[in-house]
N, C-alpha and C positions, 0 to 999 in steps of 0.2 A: 503495499499500500504505500501511496505518495502521501508525505506527511506534510500537511501545510499548516496547521495549527499547535502542532508541538513539535519538540525535539527530543529525538529518540538516542541516548549515547551510552558509551559505558565509560565511566569516570575513570581516570588516570590513576594508577596506585591504589585501586580499592576492588580488590580482587572479587569475583562474584557476584558483583553489583550491577544492576541495570537500571538506567535513570532515565525519567522522563520528564521534560520541563514544559509546561503549559507556557505558549510561545505568543501570547497575543497582547502584548503590554499595551497596545494602543487603546484597549478596552479592558484594560486590567485584567487579563484572561478570563473574560467572561464565557461561562461554558456554553458554547453554540452545540448544536445539533453534529455539526461535523467535527468539532473538537471530541466531544464524547463517542464519535464513532473511531476516530484514530488513536484515540487514549485505549479503548477497549481492543482494537488490533494490536496496538503496541504491547500491552500488558499480556494479550493472549499469546503473541511472539517470543515473551519472555518467558512464558510459563513453559513453553515448549523447549525452550534452551537450555538444554542439561548444564553450561557454563554458567548460568545466571542463578543464583540461589537466594536473591531478596531484590525487590524492587524499590525503588525511591521515586516519589512522585513531586515536584515542587515548582512553585512559578518564579519569579524574581522578588527583589527587594520588599517592591512597594506593594506587590500582592501574589497570594497564592493562587485564589481565583474569587473575585467579587461578587461571585453569583453567576445566575444561568444568563443567557443572552437574550434580553426581553423582547428584541425585534424578532424572534422566532415563536413568540406566543403570543404577542399584543393583540394581534386582530382573530384569532383563531377561536373556534367554539368548542363547546363538549365533544361532538363527533369528531372534529377534526384532530383534537387531542388523545381521544380513545383511539382511533386508526394510526396515529402517530407513533403510539406505545413507547413514548421517549425513555421510559423508564427501563425498558428491556434490556437497554445498554448499560445502565446501573446495575442490572441482576447479574449478568454476564461478568460484570468487575467484582460482584460479590462473591461468583464462584472461583474467583483465582486462588489456587492453591497455596501457590508460594506466598512468605511474607511479604508484606507491603507497608511500606514507611511512608508518610505524606511530612516532608519537611516544610515548616508554614511561614513564612515571611509576610508583615503586612496584612492586605486584608483576606479574612476566609469567610465571607458571607454566603448566605443563602445556600445555592448549589456548591458554593468551595468549601463551606462549613460540613457540608453533608458529604462531599467528597472526602475530606480531611478524616472524618469519622467514619467514612467505609473502610480507609485503611487501618491495620492493624496496631500500629503506633504513630503518634503524631510528636514529631522534634518541632517546637515553635521558639523562633527569635524573639527576642525581648521587645520588638516591633510589632509582634502578631497581633490579630484582633478577631473576635471570633463574633458570630451574630446569626440569626435567622429574620433577615428584615423583611420578609416577604408580605409579612401584614400592611406593611406601609403602601405597597402597589394592589392591596385588594384582594391578595391569595393567602395563600398558607406553605407551609415547608409540604414538597411532595416526593420528596427522593431520600426518605429516611429522616428527615431531621425533627419530627416530632418523638420518634422512637428513641435512636441513638443518642439523642442530648440527655432528654429524660433519663437513660440508662446509664449514662456517663457523669452526670450533675446532679439527678435527683428530681422529682417533681416541681417544688416550688421554682429554682432557678428556670430552670425549662421551661415553665410557664411565663414566666417574666421577659426571657428572652423571646419566646415565641409571641405573646401576645402584644409587648411593648415594640419589638423591633430591634432594640437596644443591644450594644456590643459588651463584649466582656474583653478585658487583657488578658495577654498571656499569663502574667503572673495570677489573674484570679482561676483562668484556665488550669494551671497548674494546682493550685490549691482544691479545685474542686474535682481533679481526676482527669478531666477533658485531655490533656497533655501529659506527657512522661516528662519531658525535659524542656527548659527555658535556658536557653544560652545567648550571647550576645549577638546581635545581628550579622557581624562579620564573620561568625563560625559555625552558623547554624548549619549550611550543607555538609562542611566538614565533619560535624558531629553526627549528620545523619546518615553521610556515607560511612563514617567509619562504623557506628552500630551495625548499619546494613552489611558490610564486611563481616562483621562480626558473627552475626545471624548465619550468614552464609557460608561460613565455615563448621557449620553443624551438619549434623547428617540428612540427608534431604528428605526420607521418608518419617522419620522422628520430627523434623520440621513441621511436616503437613498434617500427621496426626496430631501432633500438640496443638496446631492453630486451630485444629477443627474440635479439640477438645474445649478450648478455651471459650472460641464462639459458642458451643452450644450451651455454656452457663447462662448466655443471655437469652434463651429462647424458651428451656425446658425447666421444671422443677428439679430441685438437688437429687433428688433419686435418679432422676435419667441420666442426668449429666455425669455422675458417678459412675452407673451403669456404661457408659461411652469411654469415659476416662480408661475405666479397667480394662474395657476390650482392646482400646488402643494400646495401651501398655504391654498385654499379652501378645498382642500382633507383633510387636516389633521385636518378640524372640524368634520371628520366623525371618527375620532379616539377616542378610550377612554384616551389615553394620552394627547391630548389636553384638553381634561376635568379635568383630574388630574394635569396638568401642572397648569394649570390656577387657578385652587382652591388650591392647594400648594401655588402657589405666595401670592395670597389673606391671605391664612391662616397663611403665615410667617412660614413655614414647608418645608421638603424636599419633593419633589414629588418622587413615587413609580411607576415607569414606568412599564406596561405590555407588549408593543410591539405590541399593537394592538389599 
């Protein structure tokens, strides 16, 4: 696929990391339909690439993504939106099995906040701002904003952000568990790439099953989640990487993963 809205690259000196930059700075990386199509295609390509162990999505220092591209929707009616089924692209992103990190600087609003939350980990610069301002244009979040935000920060703050359209700072997002780290803006990408490289150095099958188990905690009762966790734990004992990992630990050497 020819990319016009994103930049797909492998950051130098970070082994196993696949990067995708949202590259529409003139509109603060607004998430047009074309942008989402390209983002899905790039993530699925990385999913198939055995040399990539972790994916990093980022924008620029001014904006991760300031929301959906309103021009795509301003004149649409209900039937048009149903036929367009734009959230099918988001569902395909949700199905990515490899770990995904969002490196956020500047605005992460509306669809931008939802995209960051769809990723497994958010690294934020100290200039990042998060919000769901859809209420200001007569609609509401539609790509998971009401659901993932409430699970991340709790009902009261999620209601405040969704119903008022206000933003929160990176520091408050860290306090409430929306992001995992806040670092100076000049280092946020390096921080994300370094963490992605560390994750990519682990056993691929274990990463996949561990991600699945953590995600299950947000959609099932505890008993169901524990059952999946135990099943995935036992399944890993059928992999060559489990044998290699434990042998390497006992022999005090670095493991050599095979991904099987």
